DOLOTOR-296097 format. One record per residue (C-alpha): x, y, z. Coordinates in pm, 1 decimal, decimal comma. Layout:
BEGIN
+----------+----------+----------+
!       c1 !       c2 !       c3 !
+----------+----------+----------+
!        X !        Y !        Z !
...
+----------+----------+----------+
END
This chain:
BEGIN
+----------+----------+----------+
!       c1 !       c2 !       c3 !
+----------+----------+----------+
!    265,2 !   3581,0 !  -1045,4 !
!    531,4 !   3355,2 !  -1194,8 !
!    609,9 !   3079,1 !   -939,4 !
!    979,4 !   3091,2 !  -1031,5 !
!   1071,1 !   3419,4 !  -1197,8 !
!   1429,0 !   3313,1 !  -1267,6 !
!   1437,8 !   2932,9 !  -1300,0 !
!   1794,7 !   2931,5 !  -1432,1 !
!   1943,2 !   3135,0 !  -1147,9 !
!   2042,3 !   2828,6 !   -944,4 !
!   2153,0 !   2488,8 !  -1075,5 !
!   2076,5 !   2294,3 !   -756,2 !
!   1741,7 !   2126,8 !   -680,0 !
!   1514,9 !   2305,7 !   -434,4 !
!   1292,5 !   2186,9 !   -152,9 !
!   1030,0 !   2423,3 !    -11,9 !
!   1055,3 !   2506,5 !    355,4 !
!    846,3 !   2279,6 !    574,3 !
!    789,7 !   2243,9 !    951,0 !
!    871,1 !   1933,9 !   1151,8 !
!    504,1 !   1897,8 !   1239,6 !
!    171,6 !   2066,2 !   1170,4 !
!    143,8 !   2401,9 !   1339,1 !
!   -169,5 !   2524,6 !   1511,4 !
!   -395,7 !   2697,8 !   1263,4 !
!   -222,6 !   2540,8 !    964,5 !
!   -293,0 !   2228,2 !    759,9 !
!   -107,2 !   1971,1 !    555,3 !
!   -247,9 !   2129,7 !    239,7 !
!    -23,7 !   2432,4 !    298,6 !
!    277,2 !   2211,7 !    221,5 !
!    181,4 !   2217,8 !   -148,0 !
!    152,2 !   2591,2 !   -196,1 !
!    300,1 !   2863,1 !   -414,6 !
!    651,3 !   2791,0 !   -288,9 !
!    617,9 !   2421,0 !   -366,6 !
!    496,1 !   2500,5 !   -718,7 !
!    799,6 !   2723,1 !   -768,5 !
!   1035,7 !   2452,5 !   -647,6 !
!    871,3 !   2193,9 !   -872,5 !
!    907,6 !   2424,6 !  -1172,6 !
!   1269,6 !   2504,7 !  -1091,5 !
!   1369,8 !   2141,3 !  -1045,7 !
!   1202,3 !   2036,0 !  -1368,8 !
!   1353,2 !   2320,0 !  -1569,3 !
!   1701,0 !   2217,7 !  -1446,8 !
!   1679,3 !   1877,1 !  -1615,0 !
!   1434,3 !   1957,2 !  -1895,5 !
!   1514,5 !   2300,4 !  -2042,5 !
!   1201,2 !   2293,9 !  -2259,2 !
!    974,6 !   2284,1 !  -1954,5 !
!    727,0 !   2575,8 !  -1973,3 !
!    744,9 !   2726,4 !  -1624,9 !
!    474,4 !   2984,7 !  -1687,3 !
!    224,4 !   2738,3 !  -1834,7 !
!    281,9 !   2489,2 !  -1554,5 !
!    247,7 !   2760,4 !  -1290,6 !
!    -85,3 !   2876,3 !  -1434,3 !
!   -217,7 !   2517,6 !  -1448,9 !
!    -91,5 !   2439,4 !  -1100,4 !
!   -245,2 !   2744,0 !   -931,6 !
!   -581,9 !   2717,9 !  -1106,6 !
!   -831,5 !   2577,1 !   -851,7 !
!   -562,0 !   2486,0 !   -596,7 !
!   -681,8 !   2689,6 !   -297,8 !
!   -976,5 !   2480,1 !   -167,7 !
!   -809,0 !   2141,6 !   -211,7 !
!   -685,5 !   1905,1 !     59,4 !
!   -328,1 !   1777,1 !     61,0 !
!   -415,7 !   1455,8 !   -126,9 !
!   -629,4 !   1646,8 !   -375,0 !
!   -344,3 !   1892,7 !   -429,3 !
!   -109,8 !   1605,3 !   -502,4 !
!   -342,3 !   1478,4 !   -774,0 !
!   -408,9 !   1831,2 !   -904,1 !
!    -38,8 !   1907,2 !   -941,7 !
!     16,2 !   1565,7 !  -1103,2 !
!   -246,3 !   1658,9 !  -1361,2 !
!    -69,6 !   1989,9 !  -1428,2 !
!    257,7 !   1802,4 !  -1466,5 !
!    101,0 !   1560,1 !  -1715,0 !
!    -10,6 !   1849,7 !  -1935,3 !
!    331,2 !   2013,5 !  -1932,1 !
!    574,9 !   1721,0 !  -1949,0 !
!    654,0 !   1508,3 !  -2257,1 !
!    345,1 !   1325,3 !  -2387,1 !
!    487,9 !    971,4 !  -2357,0 !
!    463,0 !    860,6 !  -1993,9 !
!    807,5 !    695,4 !  -1974,4 !
!    969,1 !   1015,5 !  -2100,6 !
!    767,0 !   1230,6 !  -1861,3 !
!    837,9 !   1017,8 !  -1554,9 !
!   1207,6 !   1006,7 !  -1648,0 !
!   1211,6 !   1387,0 !  -1629,4 !
!   1040,8 !   1370,4 !  -1290,0 !
!   1293,2 !   1117,9 !  -1158,1 !
!   1589,1 !   1322,7 !  -1279,7 !
!   1441,5 !   1632,0 !  -1112,0 !
!   1424,1 !   1472,5 !   -767,1 !
!   1609,4 !   1616,5 !   -471,2 !
!   1886,7 !   1403,1 !   -309,4 !
!   1783,2 !   1083,2 !   -126,7 !
!   1721,7 !   1088,8 !    246,8 !
!   2014,1 !    978,5 !    458,7 !
!   1819,6 !    900,3 !    777,3 !
!   1497,6 !    727,7 !    875,6 !
!   1368,4 !    965,7 !   1139,6 !
!   1336,3 !   1334,2 !   1219,4 !
!   1279,8 !   1446,7 !    861,1 !
!    957,8 !   1633,5 !    934,7 !
!    695,6 !   1712,0 !    672,0 !
!    925,4 !   1818,6 !    390,7 !
!    879,3 !   1491,1 !    205,0 !
!    519,7 !   1582,6 !    118,2 !
!    672,7 !   1798,1 !   -155,2 !
!    702,2 !   1472,3 !   -348,5 !
!    332,8 !   1386,1 !   -321,1 !
!    269,0 !   1514,4 !   -678,5 !
!    539,9 !   1276,2 !   -802,4 !
!    369,7 !    987,2 !   -621,2 !
!     30,9 !   1090,9 !   -758,8 !
!    174,6 !   1114,8 !  -1109,6 !
!    283,8 !    750,6 !  -1103,9 !
!    -41,6 !    634,4 !   -945,0 !
!   -258,1 !    822,0 !  -1195,7 !
!    -65,8 !    763,9 !  -1518,9 !
!    179,0 !    479,9 !  -1457,8 !
!    -47,3 !    188,2 !  -1546,5 !
!   -163,3 !    309,3 !  -1887,2 !
!     12,2 !    155,6 !  -2186,5 !
!   -183,9 !    378,4 !  -2424,0 !
!    -35,0 !    688,3 !  -2260,5 !
!    308,2 !    527,2 !  -2290,8 !
!    306,9 !    492,7 !  -2667,4 !
!    157,2 !    144,4 !  -2642,4 !
!    448,5 !     11,8 !  -2435,7 !
!    413,2 !   -157,4 !  -2096,6 !
!    479,8 !    117,9 !  -1837,2 !
!    560,2 !   -120,2 !  -1549,4 !
!    938,4 !    -87,5 !  -1547,8 !
!    933,2 !    291,2 !  -1582,2 !
!    684,8 !    311,8 !  -1295,6 !
!    882,2 !     76,8 !  -1071,5 !
!   1200,4 !    274,6 !  -1130,4 !
!   1018,5 !    595,6 !  -1042,8 !
!    870,0 !    452,4 !   -724,0 !
!   1207,1 !    314,5 !   -619,0 !
!   1358,5 !    661,6 !   -644,4 !
!   1060,2 !    849,6 !   -497,3 !
!   1045,0 !    629,0 !   -189,3 !
!   1407,5 !    720,9 !   -112,4 !
!   1292,1 !   1083,2 !    -72,9 !
!    938,8 !   1042,6 !     66,3 !
!    738,7 !    720,8 !     26,3 !
!    579,5 !    541,7 !   -266,3 !
!    340,1 !    344,3 !    -48,1 !
!     37,6 !    526,0 !   -193,5 !
!    133,6 !    484,4 !   -559,5 !
!    223,8 !    117,6 !   -513,6 !
!   -138,2 !     28,8 !   -434,1 !
!   -280,3 !     51,6 !   -788,3 !
!      1,3 !   -173,9 !   -913,0 !
!    -80,4 !   -437,2 !   -652,3 !
!   -442,5 !   -425,2 !   -769,1 !
!   -363,8 !   -433,1 !  -1144,1 !
!    -54,8 !   -656,5 !  -1144,2 !
!    -38,3 !   -831,4 !   -804,9 !
!    206,3 !  -1110,6 !   -894,0 !
!    466,6 !   -905,6 !  -1076,5 !
!    444,5 !   -621,6 !   -822,2 !
!    486,9 !   -854,6 !   -523,5 !
!    778,0 !  -1021,3 !   -701,2 !
!    947,5 !   -683,1 !   -737,8 !
!    881,9 !   -593,9 !   -373,1 !
!   1031,2 !   -927,1 !   -269,1 !
!   1347,5 !   -836,1 !   -460,9 !
!   1356,8 !   -492,8 !   -301,0 !
!   1324,8 !   -643,2 !     48,3 !
!   1700,2 !   -710,1 !     17,4 !
!   1785,6 !   -355,6 !    -93,1 !
!   2054,6 !   -170,6 !    107,1 !
!   1830,9 !    137,8 !    145,4 !
!   1594,6 !    110,3 !    447,7 !
!   1343,7 !    340,8 !    276,1 !
!   1313,3 !     89,4 !     -7,2 !
!   1287,4 !   -206,9 !    230,4 !
!   1015,7 !    -31,9 !    429,2 !
!    817,1 !     28,2 !    110,6 !
!    801,4 !   -348,5 !     56,9 !
!    606,3 !   -391,2 !    380,5 !
!    425,5 !    -58,6 !    403,6 !
!    317,6 !    -42,1 !     39,8 !
!    163,1 !   -390,1 !     53,0 !
!    -30,2 !   -347,1 !    378,5 !
!   -389,0 !   -460,8 !    317,7 !
!   -541,0 !   -165,0 !    504,9 !
!   -286,0 !    114,3 !    479,5 !
!   -425,2 !    436,8 !    636,5 !
!   -496,1 !    724,2 !    394,9 !
!   -465,6 !    485,9 !     99,6 !
!   -685,0 !    260,8 !   -109,9 !
!   -732,1 !    -87,5 !     30,2 !
!   -615,4 !   -389,8 !   -164,4 !
!   -922,8 !   -615,2 !   -170,6 !
!   -735,4 !   -930,2 !   -272,8 !
!   -493,3 !   -892,0 !     19,3 !
!   -774,1 !   -812,8 !    260,9 !
!   -933,5 !  -1143,5 !    155,2 !
!   -606,2 !  -1337,5 !    155,8 !
!   -294,2 !  -1166,6 !    292,7 !
!    -74,7 !  -1475,4 !    261,5 !
!    104,9 !  -1348,3 !    -54,7 !
!    275,2 !  -1077,4 !    152,3 !
!    396,6 !  -1310,6 !    427,5 !
!    728,1 !  -1390,7 !    249,3 !
!    804,5 !  -1016,7 !    245,5 !
!    737,5 !   -993,7 !    618,7 !
!    953,1 !  -1300,9 !    680,4 !
!   1238,3 !  -1138,9 !    491,3 !
!   1210,0 !   -817,6 !    694,7 !
!   1126,6 !   -946,2 !   1042,3 !
!   1480,7 !   -894,9 !   1172,7 !
!   1563,9 !   -588,4 !    966,3 !
!   1838,3 !   -381,0 !   1130,0 !
!   1630,3 !    -62,3 !   1105,9 !
!   1342,0 !      9,0 !   1344,8 !
!   1180,9 !    213,3 !   1066,3 !
!   1135,2 !   -109,8 !    871,9 !
!   1046,3 !   -333,7 !   1166,2 !
!    772,5 !    -94,1 !   1277,2 !
!    615,5 !   -124,8 !    933,1 !
!    629,1 !   -503,9 !    955,6 !
!    451,4 !   -486,5 !   1291,6 !
!    183,7 !   -257,1 !   1152,4 !
!    141,2 !   -484,6 !    851,6 !
!     83,0 !   -778,7 !   1085,8 !
!   -165,7 !   -562,0 !   1275,3 !
!   -354,5 !   -508,9 !    950,4 !
!   -365,7 !   -883,7 !    890,7 !
!   -490,4 !   -940,1 !   1245,9 !
!   -799,1 !   -727,5 !   1176,1 !
!   -929,8 !   -974,9 !    917,9 !
!   -730,7 !  -1293,1 !    976,6 !
!   -627,7 !  -1303,9 !   1342,2 !
!   -541,4 !  -1674,3 !   1329,1 !
!   -288,3 !  -1613,6 !   1052,9 !
!   -133,1 !  -1310,7 !   1225,4 !
!   -115,7 !  -1479,5 !   1564,7 !
!     28,9 !  -1795,0 !   1405,7 !
!    307,5 !  -1592,5 !   1246,7 !
!    382,4 !  -1427,6 !   1580,4 !
!    384,1 !  -1766,5 !   1754,9 !
!    652,1 !  -1887,0 !   1515,0 !
!    852,5 !  -1567,3 !   1541,9 !
!    856,4 !  -1552,1 !   1921,0 !
!   1060,7 !  -1873,5 !   1944,4 !
!   1419,3 !  -1763,1 !   2010,2 !
!   1328,8 !  -1403,2 !   1928,3 !
!   1567,6 !  -1115,7 !   1983,9 !
!   1466,0 !   -817,5 !   2195,9 !
!   1390,9 !   -623,7 !   1877,0 !
!   1167,4 !   -895,7 !   1736,1 !
!    984,7 !   -934,1 !   2067,3 !
!    906,2 !   -562,4 !   2059,7 !
!    773,3 !   -602,3 !   1705,7 !
!    543,4 !   -886,1 !   1810,0 !
!    407,7 !   -687,4 !   2103,6 !
!    347,3 !   -390,9 !   1873,0 !
!    176,2 !   -608,6 !   1611,3 !
!    -85,0 !   -747,6 !   1853,3 !
!   -133,2 !   -439,7 !   2070,6 !
!   -482,1 !   -354,1 !   1939,6 !
!   -641,7 !   -699,1 !   1982,4 !
!   -468,8 !   -717,8 !   2320,9 !
!   -639,3 !   -393,1 !   2424,2 !
!   -970,0 !   -557,5 !   2331,2 !
!   -889,5 !   -849,4 !   2559,3 !
!   -830,6 !  -1110,4 !   2288,2 !
!   -677,8 !  -1404,8 !   2473,7 !
!   -434,1 !  -1508,4 !   2200,4 !
!   -299,7 !  -1154,1 !   2170,0 !
!   -257,2 !  -1120,7 !   2545,8 !
!    -71,6 !  -1449,2 !   2554,6 !
!    163,3 !  -1334,6 !   2278,3 !
!    229,6 !  -1011,4 !   2463,5 !
!    334,0 !  -1215,1 !   2767,5 !
!    553,4 !  -1449,3 !   2562,6 !
!    722,8 !  -1152,9 !   2396,5 !
!    773,2 !   -954,0 !   2715,2 !
+----------+----------+----------+
END
């Protein structure tokens, strides 16, 4: 069955239907199904008329059924790579131009964003390879793509390989983005550089020494959006797992003259060691009460 029998019938980008939360008897994998493949094909054909909808659909459906949500993201990224222009920068430009409109809020957007997991996987899998980019450095094309993707979903997963391959230049870019007007971009700066981000690859260098990310956290500690501040707190919680003295020292500095919002963030950051009875964490919880 063709995933999009009439790709030219509508000029607007499409998002597949998605629930607010996982329903009983369903799974996250169902978010990247036949409907999602059809929407991907439609959106790509809008901006790249030469896109072969039938060939992509056949590649995308082949072997999809038993895969988990993360595996489906990588599988669909592979199908995209075979059916988009051969030079990575050209291919990822098509993907970026096919994106749906940016999110306008930071909560209550449900599971619909997982539609963009193949886009994230595409950058993570192919965005570090100069050979696949005609011998040119793919960094700028990949950063542009992640900037745009994170405004619709999150690029926290695809940012990890860049922090491993190019830590200095990637952290420098995230530091720039920490001043971006879009809260989704600012959150990426903290969330994408967490040493132990759930569901994602760890960043061994930042597990060993998380100090390179501290300037990002300093820049975001009083962010006006809770969506961003929560990420900063969780990032500090990651640091506390391996370097409690560093995390607690940061919180000690931040609690001095702290606003109500920053005090909440400190309490959230040390909640897990506090539950384990760690004296320094309990003390910080009291100071930030």
